[in-house]
N, C-alpha and C positions, 0 to 999 in steps of 0.2 A: 329267680328272686321272687316272682309274683306269688308263689305258693308256699313260701317259707314263713313260719311263725318264729317268734323270738321270745326269750325269757331272760329277765334280769332278776336274779334271786339273791336277796341279802339276808342278813340275820333277823331283821325285824319286818321286812316287807318284800313283796315281789311285784313285778310289773310284766305284763305279757302284751305283745303287739305284733303286727305284721312288720316284716323288715323292709318292705318296699316303701316308696314315697307316696305322695298323694295322686300321682298320675294326672296332672291337670289337663293334658292333651286329650284325654278320653273322658273327662268329667261330663256327665249328663248324656252319654252316648250308649248306655247299656252295654259297655264293653269291659268294665272293671272286673277283675278277678277277686272274689271275696275269700279265696282259699287261705291266704296268709293269716287273715284275721280269725278265720274259723279254726285253723290249726293252732294258733296262739291260744284260743279258748280251750282247745283240747289239752294243751300243755297246762293251762291254769287249773282245769278240772283234775288232772292227775296230781298236781301240786297240792290241791286242797282235799286229797283223798276221795275223789269222786271218779275213780278209774272206770267203773262200769258205765257211767254216763258218758265219759270221754270215749270209751270204746264204741258205744252205740253211734255217737256223732261221727267219729272217724270212719267207721264202717259205712255209714250212710253216705259220707262224702266220697269214699272209694267206689261205692256202688253207682253213684251218680256219674262219676267219670267213666266207669266201665260201660254204662248205658249210652255213652256218647255225648252227654251234656257237658260242655266245656267252653271256655273262652278262647279266643284266637291266640293268646299267648301260649297256650298249651298245645293246641293243634289247629291247623286250618288246611283246607284242601289245596 
């Protein structure tokens, strides 16, 4: 759930957000995973016809994960 973005798209407006909650247990501990919010932004960019920008951001996110930068909810030793 921590990496999923969400979109609610209607006839006159759209809203994009991470689907997870606020994670109060890890607030202020530098452990929160920003991926859900980032991927919701990618969805929003696609929705507003900015697919090339969305692709750059999405590819940068994937490259970051491939390089080993991640939060403990994705992987830990």
